[in-house]
C-alpha positions in Angstrom: -3.2 124.3 33.2 -1.4 124.4 30.0 -1.9 127.5 27.9 -2.4 127.5 24.1 1.0 129.0 23.6 2.8 126.0 25.4 0.6 123.5 23.5 1.6 125.2 20.3 5.4 125.1 21.4 5.2 121.3 22.3 3.4 120.5 19.0 6.0 122.5 17.1 8.9 120.9 18.9 7.5 117.4 18.3 6.8 118.4 14.6 10.6 119.4 14.1 11.8 116.3 15.9 9.6 114.1 13.7 10.9 115.9 10.5 14.6 115.5 11.5 14.1 111.8 12.4 12.3 111.1 9.1 15.0 112.9 7.1 17.9 111.1 8.7 16.4 107.7 8.7 15.2 107.6 5.1 18.1 109.7 3.6 20.3 106.5 4.0 17.8 104.5 1.9 17.2 107.3 -0.7 20.8 108.1 -1.2 22.2 104.7 -1.2 23.6 103.9 -4.8 24.4 100.3 -4.1 24.0 98.1 -1.1 26.7 95.9 0.5 29.6 97.8 -0.8 31.4 98.5 2.4 31.0 95.3 4.4 33.4 92.3 4.2 36.1 94.0 2.0 38.6 91.5 3.2 36.9 89.0 0.9 38.0 91.1 -2.1 41.7 91.1 -1.1 44.2 89.5 -3.3 46.3 86.5 -2.1 50.1 86.6 -2.4 52.6 89.2 -3.3 53.5 87.9 -6.7 49.9 87.7 -8.0 49.2 91.2 -6.6 52.3 92.5 -8.5 50.9 91.0 -11.6 47.6 92.7 -11.1 45.7 89.4 -10.5 46.6 87.9 -13.8 48.0 84.8 -12.1 45.6 82.1 -13.6 47.8 80.8 -16.3 50.9 80.4 -14.0 50.8 77.4 -11.9 54.3 77.1 -10.4 53.6 78.8 -7.0 51.6 78.0 -4.0 49.4 81.0 -4.6 48.1 79.2 -7.8 45.8 77.3 -5.3 43.7 80.3 -5.0 43.7 81.4 -8.6 43.9 78.1 -10.4 43.4 75.0 -8.3 44.2 72.6 -11.2 47.7 73.6 -10.8 48.4 71.6 -7.7 49.5 68.6 -9.8 52.5 70.7 -11.0 54.0 71.1 -7.6 57.5 69.5 -7.4 57.8 69.9 -3.7 56.0 70.7 -0.4 55.2 74.4 -0.1 53.4 76.6 2.5 52.3 80.1 2.6 51.5 82.3 5.4 48.8 85.2 5.3 48.6 88.1 7.4 
């Protein structure tokens, strides 16, 4: 038969576990300042070494294959066949 002290210990252990689970599950929701900031960061990466060196200000220049990413209307100014490889 379970004594009162054992019942108290079991209730106390369950209460402590519940409090820890509650704190750890809801602390992420409470302290999150903005959602979705760490997933799919590869979508924010710049394309090409020259546009990266220029700080992303590559919209007005349409003389490189990288202008396809920044300014697709520059395709008409290509004088020859070009290719680019991304890693």
